[in-house]
C-alpha positions in Angstrom: -41.3 -44.6 -52.8 -40.8 -43.3 -49.0 -44.0 -45.3 -47.8 -41.9 -48.4 -48.3 -39.1 -47.3 -46.7 -38.0 -49.2 -43.2 -38.8 -47.3 -40.0 -35.8 -44.7 -39.0 -34.0 -45.1 -42.4 -31.2 -43.6 -43.1 -32.3 -40.3 -44.6 -34.6 -39.8 -41.6 -31.4 -39.5 -39.8 -29.6 -37.4 -42.3 -32.6 -34.7 -42.2 -32.8 -35.1 -38.2 -29.3 -34.2 -38.1 -29.3 -31.5 -40.4 -32.1 -29.9 -38.1 -30.5 -30.3 -35.1 -27.1 -28.8 -36.2 -28.8 -25.8 -38.0 -27.9 -22.2 -37.1 -30.7 -20.1 -36.0 -30.4 -17.9 -39.0 -31.3 -20.9 -41.2 -34.3 -21.6 -39.3 -32.9 -24.0 -36.4 -33.2 -24.1 -32.8 -29.5 -24.6 -31.6 -29.8 -22.7 -28.9 -32.8 -24.3 -27.4 -31.3 -27.6 -28.4 -28.1 -26.9 -26.1 -30.5 -25.7 -23.3 -32.4 -29.1 -23.7 -28.9 -31.1 -23.7 -27.8 -29.2 -20.8 -30.7 -29.5 -18.5 -31.0 -33.6 -19.2 -27.5 -33.8 -18.3 -27.8 -31.5 -15.3 -31.5 -33.6 -14.1 -29.6 -37.0 -14.5 -26.3 -35.8 -12.9 -28.3 -34.8 -9.9 -30.6 -37.7 -10.0 -27.2 -40.4 -9.7 -25.5 -38.4 -7.3 -28.6 -38.4 -5.0 -29.3 -42.0 -5.5 -25.4 -42.8 -5.0 -25.7 -41.0 -1.7 -28.9 -42.5 -0.5 -27.2 -46.0 -1.0 -24.0 -45.1 0.3 -25.4 -43.5 3.4 -27.8 -46.8 4.0 -24.8 -48.9 3.5 -22.6 -47.1 5.8 -24.9 -46.5 8.8 -26.2 -50.6 8.3 -22.3 -51.7 8.5 -21.4 -49.5 11.6 -24.6 -51.0 13.0 -24.0 -54.2 12.2 -20.1 -53.8 12.8 -20.1 -52.4 16.4 -23.4 -53.9 17.9 -25.3 -57.0 18.3 -27.2 -58.3 15.4 -29.6 -60.0 18.7 -29.2 -59.2 22.2 -30.6 -61.7 24.7 -31.8 -60.7 27.6 -33.8 -61.8 30.5 -37.7 -60.9 31.7 -36.4 -60.5 35.1 -37.6 -62.1 38.6 -38.9 -60.1 41.9 -36.2 -59.8 44.3 -37.8 -61.2 47.8 -35.8 -58.9 49.6 -35.9 -55.5 47.9 -39.1 -56.1 45.8 -37.4 -55.1 42.5 -36.9 -56.9 39.3 -33.8 -58.6 38.8 -33.2 -58.9 35.0 -29.4 -60.2 35.4 -28.5 -63.4 33.8 -27.1 -66.3 36.5 -26.8 -69.2 34.0 -25.4 -67.4 31.1 -22.7 -69.6 30.4 -25.3 -72.3 30.2 -27.6 -70.1 28.1 -24.5 -69.1 25.6 -23.5 -73.0 25.2 -27.3 -73.4 23.8 -27.3 -70.3 21.7 -24.0 -71.3 20.1 -25.6 -74.3 18.6 -28.4 -72.6 16.8 -27.7 -73.1 13.0 -26.5 -69.5 11.8 -25.2 -68.0 15.0 -21.4 -67.2 14.7 -20.6 -65.8 18.2 -22.3 -65.1 21.6 -20.7 -62.9 24.0 -21.9 -62.5 27.5 -22.1 -58.5 28.7 -22.3 -56.5 31.4 -23.8 -53.1 30.9 -24.1 -49.8 32.6 -24.2 -45.9 32.2 -21.7 -44.1 34.1 -19.5 -41.0 34.5 -16.3 -41.1 33.4 -13.4 -38.0 34.7 -10.0 -36.8 33.9 -9.3 -33.8 36.0 -11.6 -31.2 35.3 -13.4 -32.8 32.3 -16.3 -35.1 32.4 -18.1 -37.6 30.0 -21.1 -39.8 30.2 -20.3 -43.1 29.0 -21.7 -46.5 28.3 -19.5 -49.2 29.7 -19.6 -52.6 28.2 -18.0 -55.4 30.3 -16.7 -58.0 27.5 -14.1 -60.4 27.1 -10.9 -59.7 25.4 -11.4 -62.8 23.0 -15.3 -61.5 22.2 -13.7 -57.8 21.7 -11.7 -58.8 19.0 -14.5 -60.3 17.0 -16.3 -56.6 16.8 -15.3 -55.6 13.4 -15.7 -52.1 13.8 -13.7 -51.8 17.2 -10.9 -54.4 16.5 -9.9 -52.9 13.2 -6.0 -51.9 13.3 -6.4 -49.3 10.7 -9.0 -46.9 12.7 -7.7 -47.7 16.1 -4.8 -46.6 18.5 -3.0 -49.1 20.7 -2.9 -52.5 21.1 -6.0 -54.6 21.6 -4.1 -57.4 23.2 -3.4 -55.0 25.8 -7.2 -54.7 26.5 -6.9 -56.8 30.0 -4.5 -54.1 31.5 -7.2 -51.4 31.1 -10.1 -49.9 29.1 -10.9 -49.4 25.3 -12.5 -45.9 24.9 -14.1 -44.4 21.8 -12.2 -41.7 20.0 -14.9 -39.4 20.9 -14.8 -40.1 24.6 -10.9 -39.8 24.2 -11.3 -36.3 22.7 -14.2 -35.2 25.2 -11.6 -35.8 28.0 -8.5 -34.7 26.4 -7.1 -38.3 26.9 -4.7 -40.7 24.9 -2.6 -44.3 25.2 -1.4 -44.5 28.9 -3.4 -41.7 30.3 -5.6 -42.8 33.6 -9.5 -42.2 33.6 -11.7 -42.3 36.6 -14.7 -44.1 36.2 -17.9 -43.1 38.7 -20.8 -45.4 39.4 -23.1 -43.7 41.5 -24.8 -45.4 44.3 -22.2 -48.5 43.8 -21.5 -49.2 47.5 -24.3 -49.7 49.6 -23.3 -48.9 53.2 -25.2 -48.6 56.5 -25.7 -45.0 55.8 -27.0 -45.5 52.4 -25.6 -46.0 49.1 -22.3 -44.0 47.7 -20.6 -43.6 44.8 -18.1 -46.4 43.3 -15.0 -44.7 41.9 -12.2 -46.5 40.5 -9.3 -45.6 37.9 -8.5 -47.4 34.8 -5.4 -46.7 32.4 -6.4 -46.2 28.7 -5.0 -48.9 26.7 -6.9 -49.3 23.5 -8.9 -46.0 21.6 -11.2 -47.3 18.8 -13.3 -45.5 15.9 -16.4 -47.5 15.2 -17.1 -44.9 12.0 -20.4 -43.5 13.8 -19.9 -40.2 16.0 -22.6 -41.3 18.7 -21.2 -44.6 19.7 -17.5 -43.0 19.7 -18.4 -40.6 21.6 -20.2 -42.5 24.5 -18.7 -46.2 24.5 -16.1 -47.7 27.0 -15.1 -51.2 26.7 -13.9 -52.9 30.3 -12.8 -56.5 30.7 -15.7 -58.7 31.8 -14.6 -59.8 35.3 -13.7 -56.5 36.5 -17.1 -55.0 35.3 -18.7 -58.0 36.9 -16.9 -56.4 40.2 -17.3 -53.0 39.3 -21.3 -53.2 39.0 -21.9 -55.9 41.6 -22.8 -58.3 39.2 -20.7 -61.4 40.5 -21.5 -64.5 38.8 -24.3 -62.9 36.4 -24.4 -61.1 33.6 -26.9 -58.4 32.0 -27.3 -59.5 28.5 -25.6 -61.9 25.8 -24.2 -60.5 22.5 -25.5 -62.9 19.6 -24.0 -62.2 16.0 -25.4 -64.3 13.3 -23.7 -65.1 9.7 -26.9 -63.3 7.9 -28.2 -60.1 9.8 -30.4 -59.3 7.1 -32.5 -62.2 7.8 -32.1 -62.2 11.7 -35.5 -62.4 12.3 -35.8 -65.7 10.8 -33.8 -67.1 13.7 -36.1 -65.7 16.6 -38.2 -68.9 17.4 -34.9 -71.0 17.5 -33.3 -68.5 19.4 -35.9 -68.3 22.1 -36.2 -71.9 22.1 -32.0 -72.3 23.3 -32.3 -69.3 25.7 -35.6 -70.3 27.5 -39.0 -69.1 28.0 -38.2 -65.9 30.2 -35.7 -64.8 27.5 -36.4 -61.8 25.3 -35.0 -60.6 21.7 -34.0 -57.3 20.8 -32.8 -57.5 17.1 -30.4 -54.7 15.6 -33.7 -53.9 13.0 -35.8 -53.4 16.1 -33.1 -50.7 17.7 -33.0 -49.1 14.2 -36.5 -49.4 13.4 -37.3 -45.8 13.2 -33.7 -44.7 11.4 -34.7 -47.4 8.8 -38.1 -46.2 8.0 -36.9 -42.7 7.8 -34.3 -43.4 5.4 -37.3 -45.5 3.3 -39.4 -42.7 3.5 -36.6 -40.1 2.2 -35.6 -42.3 -0.3 -39.3 -42.4 -2.0 -39.3 -38.8 -1.4 -36.2 -37.6 -3.0 -36.9 -39.9 -6.1 -40.2 -38.0 -6.7 -38.8 -34.7 -6.4 -35.6 -35.7 -8.7 -38.0 -37.3 -11.0 -40.0 -34.0 -11.3 -36.3 -32.3 -12.2 -36.1 -34.5 -15.2 -39.4 -34.2 -16.4 -39.0 -30.5 -16.4 -35.7 -30.8 -18.0 -37.5 -33.0 -20.6 -40.0 -30.5 -21.1 -37.1 -28.2 -22.7 -37.2 -30.8 -25.2 -40.6 -30.0 -26.2 -40.2 -26.2 -26.5 -37.4 -26.8 -28.8 -39.4 -28.8 -30.7 -42.7 -26.8 -31.4 -40.0 -24.2 -32.1 -38.4 -26.2 -34.5 -41.4 -27.3 -36.3 -42.7 -24.0 -36.3 -39.4 -22.7 -38.1 -39.7 -25.7 -40.5 -43.3 -25.6 -42.1 -42.0 -25.0 -45.5 -39.3 -27.6 -45.7 -42.3 -30.0 -44.2 -44.5 -29.1 -46.7 -41.7 -29.8 -49.3 -40.9 -32.9 -47.9 -44.4 -34.2 -47.9 -45.3 -33.0 -51.6 -41.9 -35.0 -52.4 -43.5 -38.3 -51.0 -42.7 -38.0 -47.3 -45.4 -39.8 -45.4 -46.6 -38.7 -42.2 -44.9 -42.0 -40.1 -41.6 -40.6 -41.7 -42.0 -37.0 -40.4 -42.9 -37.9 -37.2 -39.5 -39.9 -37.1 -37.7 -37.3 -38.4 -38.7 -35.0 -35.3 -38.9 -37.9 -32.9 -35.3 -38.4 -33.9 -34.3 -34.8 -33.0 -36.1 -34.8 -29.6 -34.9 -38.3 -28.7 -31.4 -37.6 -29.6 -31.4 -34.4 -27.2 -32.8 -36.9 -24.4 -30.1 -39.7 -25.6 -27.1 -37.6 -25.4 -28.2 -35.4 -22.5 -28.6 -38.7 -20.5 -25.3 -40.1 -21.4 -23.6 -37.0 -20.5 -25.3 -36.9 -16.9 -24.6 -40.6 -16.5 -21.1 -39.9 -17.2 -20.9 -37.0 -15.0 -23.0 -38.7 -11.7 -21.1 -41.8 -12.2 -17.5 -39.5 -11.9 -18.7 -37.4 -9.2 -19.6 -40.2 -7.2 -16.8 -42.0 -7.4 -14.8 -39.4 -6.9 -16.7 -37.6 -4.0 -14.1 -37.9 -1.6 -11.3 -35.4 -3.0 -14.5 -33.5 -4.2 -15.7 -33.2 -1.3 -12.3 -32.6 0.6 -11.9 -29.6 -1.7 -15.2 -28.2 -0.7 -14.5 -29.0 2.7 -11.1 -27.0 2.9 -13.1 -24.3 1.0 -15.4 -23.9 3.3 -13.3 -24.0 6.6 -14.2 -27.6 7.4 -17.5 -26.8 8.3 -19.3 -28.1 5.5 -19.8 -31.8 7.2 -20.6 -31.8 10.9 -20.5 -35.5 12.2 -22.1 -34.6 15.6 -25.1 -33.9 13.3 -24.5 -36.5 10.3 -23.5 -39.5 12.8 -20.7 -40.2 10.6 -17.4 -38.9 9.5 -17.7 -38.5 6.0 -20.2 -38.4 3.1 -20.3 -41.6 1.7 -21.6 -42.4 -2.0 -22.3 -46.2 -3.4 -23.0 -46.5 -7.4 -25.6 -49.2 -7.5 -25.9 -50.8 -10.9 -30.1 -50.5 -11.0 -29.7 -47.2 -9.3 -28.3 -45.9 -12.7 -30.3 -48.0 -14.6 -33.5 -46.4 -13.2 -31.9 -43.0 -14.0 -31.5 -43.8 -17.3 -34.5 -45.7 -18.2 -36.7 -42.6 -16.3 -34.6 -39.9 -18.6 -35.1 -41.7 -21.7 -38.6 -42.5 -20.8 -39.9 -38.9 -20.3 -37.5 -37.7 -23.1 -39.3 -39.9 -25.7 -42.7 -39.4 -24.4 -42.6 -35.9 -24.5 -40.9 -36.0 -27.9 -44.1 -37.9 -29.5 -46.4 -34.7 -29.1 -44.6 -32.2 -31.3 -43.5 -35.0 -33.8 -47.0 -36.0 -34.4 -47.9 -31.7 -35.1 -45.2 -31.7 -37.3 -46.5 -35.1 -39.3 -50.1 -34.1 -39.4 -49.3 -30.8 -40.8 -51.3 -29.8 -44.2 -48.3 -29.5 -46.6 -50.9 -27.0 -48.6 -51.0 -25.0 -45.5 -47.7 -24.9 -45.0 -46.4 -23.8 -48.8 -49.6 -21.4 -49.2 -47.6 -18.1 -48.2 -44.3 -19.6 -49.5 
């Protein structure tokens, strides 16, 4: 009659459940079952947390790149100065060029910039900084800089001084209202040669872009003041272009070049961050492979437990077979034993992994406090906290991997049980 029953009939589930909860004294392997379940849980937990942190890192880094930097930088190929023989890469018709670029479909903002690397000084403290000359209106459109929740001061006061990154402020030991001396080597040309140009500016705004490497060096100066300070009267060094869809910025390349002119060159955010993004992709693949091996090792514990269960239940298998249970039914019974462990372990791992990713900030704050605040160094990591972002397909990939491996490794010991000869199993009983 067993041969006429549907697959995974209730009695097959009942037998599998009795085997799973049987004590060792009764011929069960509950200890091995628990070890297998815990192993699967921890492996899935580690995989989900790693995938969430990986996604969080990518999202946070890309967000800080797009929120504080140009999506496309337009600059000039340059012309040779007849007097000095040097290549002049400044843009004289920057206003006309900016107007043409704004007409390109998909462009949301174009800002002329004056840019240079200088030395900032306050008393006995010095810091190398990168100065961006920009208008107040354009500064307000930079999301990571104009965010009032992370900044100190009023951005409306920008025209009265300079805006500096929180890292620059910390390096120089200054706060709002303090005066910072800006030094440009070779800024003033005299009969005796070049001499440094020195100007002092009050700090009117302190921002935090969320990236340590940006906050530590970046300074914004009013555009006209920067033109005067860098000897760029009537000129700009480059144009900062923001687009509506930064992920497809390469598709706008031809249109931007056509609008900017033949001697214009483009440098997209992907070009600037290519090495970093490629490193992230490689790290993603390597980490997924390593953690997949961890899940496989955990799943192999199911095989060990099932092999021991089959050995201990040899007499029961012989009896069930003589009562009419088919090989397929025996296979399904032991498949349910192994698959059930994999399913429960996967569910527990998903719950723990998702909870850890959701509450990673308080958990990490606890770890950081226990280690004296040295668990996360933004100077090394580049960002100020450990990000985590749960992605549906990341969780599904972890679930699919865990269940797939659990089901596969269960088949082999289940087939061994199904092919067991009932006569041999009962011979010595």
